[in-house]
Structure formats: structure tokens, C-alpha cells
C-alpha positions in Angstrom: 44.9 4.9 139.0 48.6 4.5 140.8 48.9 6.0 144.1 51.3 8.7 145.0 53.9 6.2 146.5 54.0 3.9 143.3 54.0 7.2 140.6 57.2 8.1 142.9 58.7 5.0 142.5 58.1 4.6 139.1 59.5 8.1 138.1 63.3 7.2 141.1 63.2 4.0 137.8 62.8 6.4 135.1 65.5 8.7 135.6 68.0 5.9 136.7 68.2 4.8 133.0 67.9 7.9 131.7 71.1 8.9 133.9 72.9 6.2 132.7 71.7 6.6 129.0 73.4 10.2 129.0 76.5 9.0 131.4 76.4 6.9 128.2 76.9 10.0 126.0 79.4 11.8 128.4 81.6 9.2 128.3 81.9 9.0 124.5 82.0 12.8 124.8 82.0 15.1 121.8 79.2 18.0 119.7 76.1 15.9 121.1 77.5 15.2 125.0 77.9 18.5 125.3 74.7 19.1 123.4 73.0 16.9 126.0 75.0 18.6 128.9 73.6 22.0 128.5 69.6 21.0 126.9 69.5 19.0 130.5 70.4 21.6 132.8 67.4 24.1 130.7 65.3 21.1 131.2 65.9 21.3 134.6 65.4 24.6 135.2 62.1 24.7 133.9 61.0 22.1 135.3 61.7 23.4 138.5 59.8 26.7 137.5 56.8 24.8 136.5 56.1 22.4 139.3 56.4 25.6 141.6 54.2 27.2 139.1 51.8 24.2 139.6 51.8 23.9 142.9 51.6 27.7 143.7 48.1 27.6 141.5 47.1 24.7 143.9 47.8 22.0 142.2 49.2 18.2 143.7 51.8 16.9 144.5 50.3 14.3 142.0 50.0 16.5 139.5 54.0 17.6 140.0 55.3 14.1 139.9 53.0 12.7 136.7 54.7 16.2 135.1 58.4 14.9 136.0 57.1 11.6 134.5 55.9 13.5 131.3 59.4 14.4 130.8 61.8 12.2 131.4 59.5 9.8 129.5 60.1 11.9 126.9 64.2 11.9 127.1 64.4 8.5 127.9 62.5 7.6 124.0 64.2 10.5 122.9 67.8 8.9 124.2 67.1 5.8 122.9 66.3 6.7 119.0 70.1 7.5 119.0 
């Protein structure tokens, strides 16, 4: 089991990979980039709400971080496909 600090560090690295993938897509522009920008904003608002609900219902910071990591990893896989 990883410590919270390690999970946070991994989240930071994983998020930077997704940011890089998105920046490359945004530089190319087009409908796919516009769709990704809209999706990115919606996902962030939803994830923040889910994190707040987790904490409000007694969840731990580690559970919140793990939830964010799952989302970031899913974005990385999706953006890597094309």
C-alpha cells in the first residue's frame, strides 16, 4: 500500500502527462480539440463535486486522491489511443 504522499506525487506526474497530451491536441486545434476542452472542464467540475461528497460522507483524503488518479489514468489511456 502506497503512502498518501507517494500517491500524491504519482498523481502529479500522471496529471502532467495528461496535460502534455492535451496541450499537443490543443495546438493542432479542430473539432477534436474543442470537444476535449469541453470534456476537460466538465470532468473537472464533476470530479471536484465527487471529491467534496467523498469528504462530506466521511471518506479519507487517500480515497479522494485515488479517485482522481483513476480519472487521470483513464484520460491518459483515452488520449493515448489517438
